[in-house]
N, C-alpha and C positions, 0 to 999 in steps of 0.2 A: 504494500499499500504506499502510495507516495503522498507526502505532505506538501502539496502545492509546489510552487516554484519560488526560487530566491530572486530578490532584487539585488543584483551585485553591482557595487560601485567600484569601478576600476580606478585606483588612485595612481594617476600618472606620475606623481612625484616620486613614487617608489619603483617606477619602471625604467631601468637603465639598460641600454644596448649600445655598446661601443662599436665603432666601425674600425676594422683592422687597417694597419698600414698597407701601402702597396706591396704586392708580392706576386711571385710566380708559383704555380703548383704543377708538379710533375707527378703523373699517375703511372706507376709501374704496374703493368698488367691491365691496361685500359680496355682491352678487348675481352676481359674476363667477366664472369657473372656478377661479382660484387660491384665492380666499377659500373657496369651497365644498369644494374637494378637499384643500387644505393648511392654511389658516390656522385655520378653525373646528374641524376635527377635532383639530388640534394643541392648540388652547386647551382643548378638552374633555379631551384626554389629560393636560394639566397639571392640570386641575381634578380629574380622577379620582384623580390621585396626590397631591392635597393641596398642590400647589406654587404655585397662584395666590395672590396676596396677599389679605389681608383687605380687604374693601370693593372688590373688583375689579368693574368694569362694562365692558360691550361696547356700543358704539353703532355700528350699521351706517349708512352714508351712501352713497346711490346715487340715480340718477335713476329707477330702476324703481318702479312703483306696487305696493308690497307691503302692501296693506291687510289689516286684520283679522288673522286668525291665519296668513295666508300666509307672513309673514316667519319666524315661529317654526317653522312646519312645514318651511320650506326648510332651516333650521338642523338640525331634527330628522333630516331625511333625510340631510344631510351627515354627521352624527354616526353614524347607524345604518350607513351605507355603510362607514365607516371602522372602526367598533366594533360589529359585528353582535351581540355578546353583552353590550352595555352594559345596566345596569339601568335600568328606566324611571323610577324615582324620581330617579336621579342625572341622567338627561337632563332631567327636568322642573326639577330645581334649577338646572342649568346654563342652561336657557332663561330662568330667572328673572333671570339676570344680563344679558340681552340686550334691547335696544330698537332702534327703527329711526327714522331721520330721512330723509325724502325731500328731496332738494335737487339743485341744479345746481352743478357743480364751479366754474363761473365767475361765480356770482351772490353778491355780497357779503352781501346780506341773509340768505341761507341759512347762511352762516358765523356771522352774528350769532345766528341761532336755535340753531346748534350750540353757540355760547359760552354761551347761556342754559341749554341742557341740561346742559352740564358744570358750570357754576357752581351749578346747582340740584340736583346729585346728592348726596343725603344720605349715600350709602355711601362717597363719596370725598372726605373732608374735607381731605386733604393737598394736593390740587390737582395731583398728578402726571398727565401726559398722554402717551400713546403713540399716535402716528398711523401707520397702515399704508396705503401707497399701492399698491393692487393694481389699477392702471389702465394704459391705453395710455401709452407714453412721452411723447407730446405733451402730456400733462397733468402731467408731473413738475414743471414750473415753476409751473403755474397754481395747484395746490393749496397749496403752501407760501406763495406770495405772498398768497393769499386768507386763509390762516391767520394770517399776520403782520398783515395789515390788520385782522383781527378781534381782535388782541391774544392769540392762542392759542399763540404761540411764545415768549412771554416766560418767562424763568426767574428764580427768586429769587436772592438772594445765595448764592454758592457752589454754584449749581445746585440749590437747594431752594426751592420745588418745581421739578421738571424738566419739560421738554417735548422729546420725541424723535420722529423720523420714520424709518420703515423704507421703503426703496425696492426694488421688485422689479427684476431685470435685464429688459431690456438697459440698460446705462448708456451711452446713445448708440448711434448707427448706424455711426459711424466716429470717427476721432480728433477732427475738428473739432467734431462735435456733442457728443462727450463733454466736450471742453474748455469748450464754451459752457455746457452743463448744469452742469458743476462751478462755473463762475464765477457763474452766476445763483443756484445754491444757496448759495454762499458769501456772497452779498449778503443772503440771507434768514435764514440760520442759522449758528450756530457749528459748527465741525467736530465737537465732541462731541455734537451733536444729530443728526447724519446717520449713518444705518445702511444701507449698501448690502448687500443680502442675497444670498448665494449658497448655496443649500440644500446643495450638496455639502460645504461646510465644516462643516455641522452633523451629518454622518454620524459614527457612533461610530468606525468604522475610520479615517476621515480625522483625527478628533481624536487617535486613539491613535498616529498617526505620530510626534507630538512626544514622547509618553511612551516609545514604543518606542526612539526614537533617543537621548533625553537622560536617560532614567532607568535605562538598562541599559549597564553598562560593557562588555558583550560585543559590542555593535554599533557604537557611535560610533568606536572606534579603527579599524574596518574600512571606515568610511563615506567612502571617498575613491578617487581615481584609482589608488592603488597596489593596491587589492583588488577594485574593482568594474569589470567588463567593460563593462556597459551597463545601461540602465534602459528598461523598456517600460511605458507607461501606456496602457491601453485603456479606452475607454467605448463598448461595443457595445450596440445596441438591435435588437430583433426587430421592433418596431413601425414603421409607415410614418407617414403624415401625421396620421391620426386627426382629420380635419377642420381641421387646422392649416395646410393648404396655402397659404393667402393670406399668413399671417405668415411661414412658413418660406421661401417663395419669395423674400421680400424680405431674408431673413437668410442662410440657407445654413449649412452645418456649421461653417465657420470662425468665423463670428460667433456662432452659437448655442452652440457647445461649446468651441472653443479659446480665444477671447478671455477666457473666464471660468473655467469648470469645469476644463479641462485644465491651463491655466497655474497655477491655484491649487493643484492636486494636485502639480504640479511644484515650486512654491515650497516646500511643506511637506517634500517629500522631499529637496530639494537645499540649502535655506537653511543658513546658518551657525548655530551655537548662539547663542541670544539671551542677553543678560546676565542676564535674569530672565524669569519667566513673565508679566510684566505686559503688557497688550495692546499698548502702543506699542512696546515692545522687540521683540516678535514681529513686528509689522507692519513695523518698520524693516528686519528681516532679510529679509522677504518682498520688499520693494521692492528691496533690494540685489541679491537674486537675479535678479529680473526684469531689472534693468539690466545684469546680467552675461551675459545670454543674447546670443549673437552675432547681430547683425542680419542679415536676409536681404538679400543683394544681388541685383540682377536676374540676374546670371550663375549664382547658386547655386539660385535657386528651382526651376528645372526638375529639378534633381538632388536637391533636399532636400524637395520637397513634391509629393505626388500627390493629385489630386482625382478623385472618381468620382460617378456617379449611378446609382441602382438601376433596372434594367430588370425586366421580368416574369420570374417564375421558369419553369422548364421545364415544370412541370405546369399553368401558367396559373392558379394559386390566388390570386396576388397581382398587382395591376396595377403597371405601370411607374410611376415617379414622375410622368412627363409625362401619365399618365392619372388621376392623383389629382385629387380635387375641388379646385377653385380654383387649380390649377397650369396655367400656359400650356403649350400643346402643344410649343412650341419652347424651353422653359426650359433655360437653361444653369446653373441653380443646383446646387451640389454637395451631395450627401447623404452624402459620405464624404470624409475627409481623413486622410492619413498624412504625418507630417513627421519629419525628423531635426533635432534641435537640439543646439547645442554651448554649453556654459557656460564662459566664458573667465574663470575664477578659479583660484586655487591648488588648491582641493580637487578640481575637476571637469575640469581641463584635459585634453582628449583623450578624455573619456568621452562617447560619443554617448547622447543621451536620445531615445527614439522615442515619439511620440504618435500615436494613431489613434482615430478616432471615426466612427461611421456609423449609418445607419438601415437596416432590413431586412437585418441580418446574421444569421449562423448561430445566434447565442445572445445572450441578454441577460447581459452581463458587464461589470462595471467593476472593474478591478484595477490594482495597481502591482506590477511584478515587478522586483526588484533582482537582477541576475545577476552573480555573482562570477567572478573570473578563474580560468582553468584552473590546476591545480597546476603548479608550476615544473618538476617532474621526476617521472617515474613509476618506482616500484620494482616494479611488477607486470609479469610477463613477458607480452609481446605486446600491451601496452596503452600507447599513446603518450599524453602529457599532453593533447594536443588531442582525443583520443578519449574522454576521461573526461567524463561529464556534469558540467556546471557546477552548483555550489551555487546555489540560487535561493531568495530570500525573497519570498513572494507575499502582498501585502496585499489581501484580498478586500473590496471596498466594497459591491458588490451583485451578485446578489440575496441571497446568504448572506454576512453580514459575518463576517470572521475572518482568520486568518493561517496560512499554510503555510510550512514550511521543508523544502526537498528536500536530501538529502545521501546519500552512498554508505555502504553497510554490507555486511558479509558475509552472503550468503544461505545458509541451512542446506543442506548437501550437499557437493559437491566442495570441495577445498581452495581453489582459485582460482575462487570464484564470488561475484560482486559484484552488488549490485542497488541501484537508486535507491529510497530510502524517503522518506516524507513525514510529518513531524510536523504535525498539523493542530489548530488551535484554532478553535472556532466559538462566537460570542457566545451564541447561543440555547442551545446544548447545555451549555456550561460554567456560565453564570450562571442558566440556567433561566428567562430572560425574553426577550421580543422587544425588541431595541434600540428605544428611542423614536424616533419620527418626527423627522427632522432639524430640521423647523420648531419643534419643541418646544424644543430646545436654543437655537435662535437667538432665539425669542421671549422665553425666560427671560433670556438674556443682554442683550437690548435693555432689558428692564425693570430689570435690575441695573445697566445702564450699562457693560457689558463689551463692548468693541468688538474683541476678539481675533479673532473669526471673521467680521468684516465687512470689506469693501473700504474702503481709504482712497483719497482722491482721486488721490494720486500713483501708486497701484497701477493704477487704471483707466487713467491716461495711459500708463504704461509698457507695459501689456498691449496697448492699441491701437497704440502706436508700433511694437510688434514685428510685428503682423500686417498693418498697412496696406500695407507694400511688397508683400505677397503679393496682397492684394485689388486694389491698383492694377495690378499686373503682369497678373493674370488679366483685368482689364478692358481693358487696352491691347494685350496680346500673347496672345490666347487660343490661337493656333495653336501657340505654343511650350509651352503647358501644356494639352494636350487634356483633355477631360472623358471619362474612361474609364467605360463602362457595365459594370456588374456585375449578375449575376442575384440576385434576392431569395433569401435563405437561404444565401448564400455568405459568405466572409470578406472581401469587397470585391474591387477590381480586382487582376488579377495583377501590374500594375505596382508595387503596394505592396511586393512582395517585393524589388524593386531598392533601395528606400529603406533597407531594414534589412540588406541584404547587407553582410558575410558571415554575419550572424546570421539567425535565422528568427523569425517572429512565433509567439507562444504560442497556436496555434489548438487 
């Protein structure tokens, strides 16, 4: 039940959006899926809102043979798919910012040609450079080393002009590879040049968690073990492999979702108040939270973690995971994980935090539900405190971004008639706009030099350190942690109910 609509007054005095200095952006792997689906449309979104800097240029770098007009037609199609109503003149103007350089990622001479393109750019006199690595992880070391050899990672005094590099996940395949990658990047660049991107952190509702908690006196006093019963974080997808079977079978749900997205959502919900809103202060608190999560011992894993893999649905409309393209017939890769985590610090001691994510589930839904404790005593006849529905704050991240608050109120009619109501806030409805693509926020922040929403090296290490015992245990003791098959279109394996007991999942 919805309690009307809100009248929201947007206070422009508190709305600040800086415009970056002039810069050039080089996209390595511009012909790939990430560049076409996310990066290029997001750059166009920034361009259409007048947020790109003066003199901005885009240079695509890839091994593909994109001769003649094929390169710009590829960009045009990427933009039209994301913005079907975009004006043709604006698309043409955006294409005028783009050029292409064919090259090999490991050939020094090709980077010298890139250096020539950048130095000869008349629009970008300030010499600032943003490099985007949308490539397979085995090239994450190759590209920066070649850029350094070509002198393209040098920065001026005080970081002016600057050179920065954005890396797509995954940040390693396990703890050892993540540590090695971090060490090699540290030999090539300074920490303030490295931007490890996680697109979940760019979503409006995710960013609003900090403001909801730390800009409202009604929430922060209740945000602790005395008032919160438990927290549920869900990232459910209805899609299957969609031609990603080869990659996914090497990763699995724990690596693909938990090591990055799910743990980052957890850090923002549970971290302590930072001393300021400066990037390093916020990232310091995220790291502290990750280090406060109780490690998984072998004895705990079977009772704290459930893994599953989707089978075919009853109607036969969708294939089982093992029948997906590029997936081995005997694959033991998990497509679903549910876990119970405990945070051992003063604020959260004794409060379980439940995480779950999976493919081919009943609905597409990413949300954080903060469930408050039962009332201590019931004054209502015939209603025990434990029978009263718990107040729940729901942060909806996708597909519709917004916030819900469930509470009890009298229902019109008999004297003793109570009902659960929901106050609902929807970003599109209230502000009259579609929230910008998360990559837009992250690309802007990289140009501005703001690392708040990017992973730090210590965060990557802490996240891998937490999940490696689970991955190792699954590899060595699979019988103690069976792979539960669940049908497509369900909410995952029935065993996941045991993880959250005595509570229930928000299905």
